[in-house]
C-alpha positions in Angstrom: 17.9 -12.2 -1.2 15.4 -8.6 -1.3 17.5 -6.1 -0.4 16.0 -3.0 2.0 16.3 -0.4 -1.0 14.7 -2.6 -3.6 11.8 -3.7 -1.1 11.2 -0.2 0.0 10.9 1.0 -3.8 8.6 -1.8 -4.3 6.2 -0.4 -1.9 6.8 2.9 -3.5 5.6 1.8 -6.7 3.1 -0.2 -5.8 1.2 2.7 -3.2 1.7 4.5 -7.4 0.2 1.7 -9.4 -2.5 1.6 -7.4 -3.1 5.4 -6.6 -3.2 5.9 -10.4 -5.4 2.4 -10.8 -7.9 3.9 -8.5 -8.3 7.2 -10.2 -8.9 5.6 -13.5 -12.1 3.5 -12.0 -14.3 6.6 -12.8 -13.5 6.5 -16.1 -16.3 4.4 -16.3 -17.7 0.7 -19.0 -14.6 -2.0 -19.8 -12.1 0.9 -19.1 -12.7 1.5 -15.7 -13.4 -2.5 -14.5 -9.6 -3.7 -15.7 -8.6 -0.3 -13.4 -11.1 -1.6 -10.1 -9.4 -4.8 -11.1 -5.8 -4.1 -11.0 -6.6 -1.8 -7.8 -7.7 -5.0 -6.4 -4.8 -7.3 -7.3 -2.5 -4.8 -6.3 -3.8 -4.3 -2.6 -4.2 -8.2 -3.0 -0.5 -8.3 -3.6 0.4 -5.3 -1.1 -1.4 -7.9 1.4 0.1 -10.9 0.6 3.9 -9.0 1.3 3.3 -7.2 4.3 2.1 -10.8 5.7 5.0 -12.7 4.8 7.2 -10.1 5.8 6.0 -9.8 8.8 6.4 -13.2 9.7 9.7 -13.3 8.4 13.2 -13.4 10.3 14.2 -10.5 8.2 12.5 -7.2 10.3 14.6 -5.1 8.5 12.1 -5.4 5.4 9.2 -5.4 7.1 10.4 -2.0 8.0 11.4 -0.7 4.4 7.0 -1.8 3.2 5.1 -1.2 5.7 6.4 0.8 8.5 8.1 3.7 6.4 5.8 3.7 4.5 3.1 4.1 6.5 5.1 6.7 8.6 5.0 8.8 5.0 1.6 8.5 4.3 0.8 9.6 7.7 3.0 12.7 6.7 0.3 12.9 3.4 -2.6 12.4 5.8 -1.5 14.8 8.6 -1.3 17.8 6.1 -3.8 16.9 3.0 -6.0 14.7 3.6 -9.0 15.5 1.5 -6.2 15.6 -1.9 -5.7 12.7 -3.8 -2.4 11.4 -2.7 -5.0 11.5 0.9 -7.3 9.4 -0.5 -4.9 7.2 -2.1 -3.2 7.0 1.1 -6.3 6.5 3.3 -6.8 3.1 0.6 -3.7 2.0 0.4 -3.0 2.1 4.3 -6.3 0.2 5.0 -5.3 -2.4 2.8 -1.7 -3.2 4.7 -4.0 -2.9 8.2 -5.8 -5.9 6.6 -3.2 -8.1 5.2 -3.6 -10.1 8.2 -0.3 -9.5 10.6 -1.1 -8.0 13.6 1.7 -5.8 13.5 1.0 -4.2 10.6 -2.5 -3.9 12.2 -1.2 -1.5 14.8 1.2 0.1 12.4 -2.2 1.1 10.9 -3.7 2.2 13.7 
């Protein structure tokens, strides 16, 4: 059984991993390609988890993984959109909105 706090923490960790990996892509070369693969894998995982939680009967978990994260990322965008956190927030929100779930997509827009 998943717990709300664990799902919220998972979302936070995936955001941080994605942000670090996206930042590392600019390294170029083989290491840049590995960072890109990590960022792509992270986005795919986030989208799959968001969709699975949206169609599940446990909306509290979707709220913890998606809604709370969207609110946090939007606050970052409102205060510092050009920062590295702001750019990472845009990428993460785009990832969430692409998950295929209507509720998640509507929330991200």
